[in-house]
C-alpha positions as CSV (number, residue, x, y, z in Angstrom):
1,M,94.0,57.5,9.6
2,F,90.6,58.6,10.8
3,E,90.7,61.2,8.5
4,A,91.4,59.0,5.9
5,N,88.8,56.6,6.8
6,V,86.4,59.7,6.7
7,H,87.5,60.8,3.0
8,F,87.1,56.8,1.9
9,G,83.6,56.4,3.5
10,N,82.3,59.3,1.8
11,D,83.6,58.6,-1.7
12,L,82.0,54.9,-0.9
13,I,78.9,56.4,-0.5
14,E,79.0,58.8,-3.0
15,N,80.1,56.3,-5.8
16,A,77.4,53.6,-4.9
17,I,74.5,56.7,-5.2
18,Q,76.1,57.7,-8.1
19,K,75.8,54.4,-9.4
20,N,72.4,53.9,-7.8
21,K,73.5,51.0,-5.6
22,N,71.8,50.0,-2.8
23,I,73.1,50.7,0.6
24,F,72.9,49.2,4.3
25,Y,74.5,51.3,6.4
26,L,75.4,50.2,10.4
27,D,76.1,53.7,11.7
28,P,73.6,56.3,12.3
29,R,75.7,59.3,12.4
30,V,76.2,58.0,8.8
31,T,72.3,59.4,7.8
32,K,73.0,62.8,7.6
33,I,75.7,61.8,4.9
34,I,73.6,60.0,2.7
35,K,70.8,62.3,2.7
36,E,73.3,65.1,1.3
37,Y,74.8,63.0,-0.9
38,K,71.3,61.7,-2.2
39,N,69.7,65.6,-2.8
40,K,73.0,66.0,-4.9
41,Y,72.1,63.4,-6.8
42,P,68.0,63.6,-7.4
43,K,67.9,60.6,-9.8
44,Y,69.2,58.4,-7.4
45,S,66.5,55.5,-6.9
46,G,67.9,52.7,-5.1
47,I,66.9,51.3,-1.7
48,V,68.8,53.0,1.8
49,Y,68.3,50.2,4.6
50,H,69.7,50.7,8.2
51,P,68.4,48.9,11.2
52,E,67.2,50.7,13.9
53,I,64.2,50.5,16.8
54,T,62.4,53.8,17.4
55,S,59.7,54.7,18.9
56,E,57.8,54.5,15.6
57,T,59.2,50.6,15.2
58,L,57.6,50.2,18.9
59,K,54.1,51.2,17.4
60,I,54.6,49.2,14.9
61,L,55.3,46.3,17.2
62,N,52.6,46.6,19.1
63,I,50.3,45.7,16.6
64,F,51.2,42.3,17.3
65,K,51.6,42.2,20.9
66,Y,48.7,39.5,21.2
67,L,50.8,36.7,18.8
68,P,51.1,33.3,20.7
69,E,53.6,33.4,23.5
70,N,57.3,31.7,22.6
71,K,57.1,27.3,22.7
72,V,60.0,26.6,21.1
73,P,63.2,27.0,23.2
74,V,65.6,29.7,22.8
75,L,69.2,30.0,23.4
76,A,71.0,33.0,24.3
77,V,75.0,34.2,24.4
78,V,76.0,35.8,27.0
79,G,79.2,37.4,28.4
80,T,81.4,39.1,30.8
81,S,82.7,41.8,28.7
82,S,82.4,43.3,25.1
83,K,84.8,42.2,22.3
84,Q,84.6,38.3,23.2
85,G,83.3,37.3,19.6
86,K,79.7,36.7,21.1
87,F,78.5,37.6,17.9
88,S,80.8,35.3,15.8
89,A,79.6,32.8,18.5
90,Q,76.5,32.7,17.3
91,L,76.6,32.5,14.2
92,V,79.1,29.2,14.6
93,I,75.9,27.6,16.5
94,K,73.8,28.6,13.9
95,N,75.5,27.3,11.1
96,V,76.2,24.0,13.3
97,L,72.1,23.8,14.1
98,E,71.3,24.3,10.6
99,K,73.7,21.6,9.0
100,E,71.6,19.1,11.1
101,G,68.8,20.0,9.7
102,Y,67.6,22.7,12.0
103,N,65.4,26.2,11.3
104,V,67.1,28.8,13.8
105,G,65.5,31.6,14.2
106,F,67.8,34.4,14.5
107,F,67.5,37.5,16.8
108,A,70.2,39.7,16.4
109,T,72.1,42.7,19.0
110,E,74.5,43.7,16.1
111,P,73.3,45.9,13.1
112,Q,75.0,43.4,10.5
113,G,72.4,41.4,12.0
114,E,70.8,40.9,8.9
115,L,73.2,40.5,7.0
116,Y,73.8,37.1,8.0
117,G,70.9,35.9,8.1
118,A,69.1,37.1,11.3
119,S,65.2,37.4,11.3
120,F,65.3,40.4,13.3
121,S,68.0,43.0,14.6
122,F,68.2,44.9,17.4
123,P,71.3,46.8,17.7
124,Y,71.9,48.3,20.8
125,G,75.4,47.9,21.7
126,H,78.3,50.7,20.3
127,L,76.8,53.6,18.3
128,S,73.3,52.0,19.2
129,S,70.5,53.0,17.1
130,V,67.6,51.5,19.6
131,T,66.6,54.9,20.6
132,I,63.4,53.6,23.2
133,D,64.6,53.1,26.9
134,P,65.5,49.8,28.8
135,N,61.6,49.9,29.7
136,E,60.3,49.7,26.7
137,S,62.6,47.2,25.3
138,L,60.7,45.3,28.2
139,D,58.0,45.0,26.1
140,A,59.9,45.7,22.5
141,V,61.9,42.2,22.6
142,P,59.0,39.4,23.5
143,I,56.9,40.8,20.7
144,I,59.6,40.3,18.4
145,M,60.6,36.9,19.8
146,K,57.1,35.7,19.1
147,G,57.3,37.3,15.8
148,I,60.3,35.3,14.9
149,E,58.4,31.9,15.7
150,T,55.3,32.6,14.3
151,F,56.6,34.1,10.7
152,N,59.3,32.0,10.4
153,N,58.0,28.8,12.8
154,P,61.9,27.6,13.6
155,H,63.1,24.7,15.6
156,I,65.0,27.0,17.8
157,I,66.0,30.6,18.4
158,L,69.0,32.0,18.9
159,A,69.5,35.4,20.6
160,G,72.7,37.3,21.9
161,T,73.5,40.1,24.3
162,Q,76.0,43.3,23.8
163,S,79.3,43.6,26.3
164,G,79.3,42.6,29.8
165,L,76.1,41.8,32.3
166,V,77.9,43.1,35.2
167,P,80.1,47.0,35.3
168,R,83.6,46.1,35.1
169,S,84.3,49.1,37.3
170,I,83.2,51.9,38.8
171,K,85.3,54.3,37.6
172,Q,84.4,53.7,33.7
173,Q,82.4,56.6,32.0
174,G,78.7,55.8,31.7
175,M,78.7,52.3,33.8
176,G,76.2,50.3,34.2
177,K,74.1,52.0,31.3
178,T,74.8,49.1,28.9
179,E,74.5,46.3,32.0
180,L,71.0,47.6,32.4
181,M,69.7,47.4,28.8
182,N,71.9,44.2,28.5
183,I,69.6,42.7,31.7
184,C,66.2,44.5,30.4
185,V,66.8,42.5,26.8
186,L,68.4,39.5,28.2
187,S,65.0,39.0,31.0
188,A,62.7,40.1,27.9
189,M,64.3,37.3,25.9
190,K,63.4,34.4,28.1
191,P,66.0,32.5,27.1
192,D,65.5,28.6,28.4
193,G,69.3,27.9,28.2
194,L,72.3,30.1,28.0
195,I,76.4,30.0,26.6
196,C,78.5,32.2,28.3
197,A,81.6,34.4,26.3
198,I,84.4,34.3,29.1
199,N,88.1,36.2,28.8
200,P,91.1,33.6,29.6
201,D,92.2,37.0,32.2
202,D,88.6,37.6,34.0
203,S,88.9,36.7,37.4
204,L,86.7,33.9,39.0
205,E,84.7,36.8,40.8
206,T,83.6,38.1,37.2
207,I,83.0,35.1,36.2
208,E,80.7,34.0,39.2
209,N,79.2,37.1,39.3
210,T,78.0,37.1,35.9
211,L,76.6,33.6,35.7
212,K,74.7,35.0,39.2
213,V,73.0,37.7,37.6
214,A,72.2,35.5,33.9
215,K,70.4,32.9,36.2
216,I,68.7,35.3,38.3
217,Y,67.4,37.0,35.5
218,T,66.5,34.2,33.4
219,K,66.1,31.6,36.0
220,S,68.1,29.1,32.6
221,E,71.0,27.1,33.5
222,I,74.7,27.9,31.3
223,I,75.2,24.9,28.9
224,F,78.9,25.6,28.0
225,M,80.6,28.1,28.6
226,I,83.1,29.5,25.2
227,M,86.7,31.4,25.7
228,T,89.0,31.9,22.7
229,P,92.6,32.0,23.4
230,Y,93.4,35.6,22.9
231,K,94.2,37.9,26.0
232,R,93.5,41.5,26.1
233,T,96.6,44.2,26.2
234,D,97.0,47.7,26.9
235,E,99.8,49.5,25.1
236,K,99.6,53.2,25.2
237,G,96.2,53.5,25.8
238,D,94.9,51.2,23.2
239,L,93.1,47.7,23.1
240,N,94.8,44.7,21.7
241,F,95.2,41.4,21.9
242,R,97.4,38.6,22.3
243,K,97.5,35.1,21.2
244,L,97.9,32.6,24.3
245,E,100.5,29.7,23.7
246,P,98.5,26.5,23.9
247,L,100.0,25.5,27.4
248,E,98.4,29.5,28.5
249,Y,95.4,28.7,26.8
250,I,94.9,24.9,28.5
251,T,96.0,26.0,32.2
252,A,93.3,29.2,31.6
253,R,90.8,26.8,30.6
254,E,91.3,24.4,33.1
255,K,91.1,26.5,36.2
256,I,87.7,27.2,34.9
257,I,86.3,24.0,34.5
258,R,87.8,22.7,37.7
259,H,86.2,26.1,39.9
260,F,82.8,25.8,37.8
261,N,82.5,22.5,37.0
262,I,81.1,23.4,33.6
263,P,82.6,22.8,30.4
264,V,84.9,25.7,28.4
265,I,85.8,25.5,24.5
266,D,86.9,27.5,21.7
267,I,84.1,27.6,20.0
268,M,86.1,28.8,17.1
269,D,87.8,25.5,16.7
270,S,85.7,23.5,14.1
271,Q,86.4,20.5,15.7
272,N,84.3,21.2,18.8
273,E,81.1,21.5,16.4
274,E,79.9,17.9,17.2
275,F,80.1,18.6,21.0
276,I,78.3,21.9,20.4
277,L,75.5,19.7,18.9
278,N,75.4,17.3,21.1
279,E,75.4,19.8,24.5
280,I,72.4,22.1,23.0
281,E,70.6,18.9,21.7
282,N,71.0,16.9,24.8
283,F,69.8,20.2,27.0
284,F,66.8,20.8,25.4
285,S,65.7,17.1,24.8
């Protein structure tokens, strides 16, 4: 399957360049392949774009460091782990607010963010194309946030982090690197309110530690938590998901609500759109 995928990807790129199409790509490893095909078809005149943050980007951003400080509220989605639908949750929130007439600035940390209306992408997650270090992100992110407000004039800025804020295993390879970048990016966003994504099988301690870290580094409160009805399974070393039965989901949800006294919803359930809008408006009013 992997080999077939590589061949298919190469065919897609060659066809796009041969037919003079624009290319928006997400994986930095593809850069070399595109360059080779461009040499093969020198008449290619399409636009090739890959969202990335480099030392050169930082130099450009520094020109804007004296923009006015943010005045509009910033809402950030954080989580206890990866693969929780945090980006999907941001799109739902963005859609709910825009349907109500709000202009939403969107700071995405996924490479596909700009394809979904993000004002700026800072893709520091899996296969990151952010090559600046965490300390430099503390300078870059505030400039980006100020730029979004200055140039897009939003009512609110929506943002989100990658993976979790607290290491889940001390044996995990590279443990702490993603979490360190997460904390730097999150604190640099300066969010006024937080939404936390959790898993049905998260321990109360895992959730509590995540909430504590988020609050310590942002001085903000959790508006509500989101939990989709999928439980992780580990079959033959592969990460898979099993959808919970309705009673299983309700039981897990109610346990968390009782312990933390914070609302928990399935954000992908369209019946919760009114709740999402009311909670965000009430929090920031």
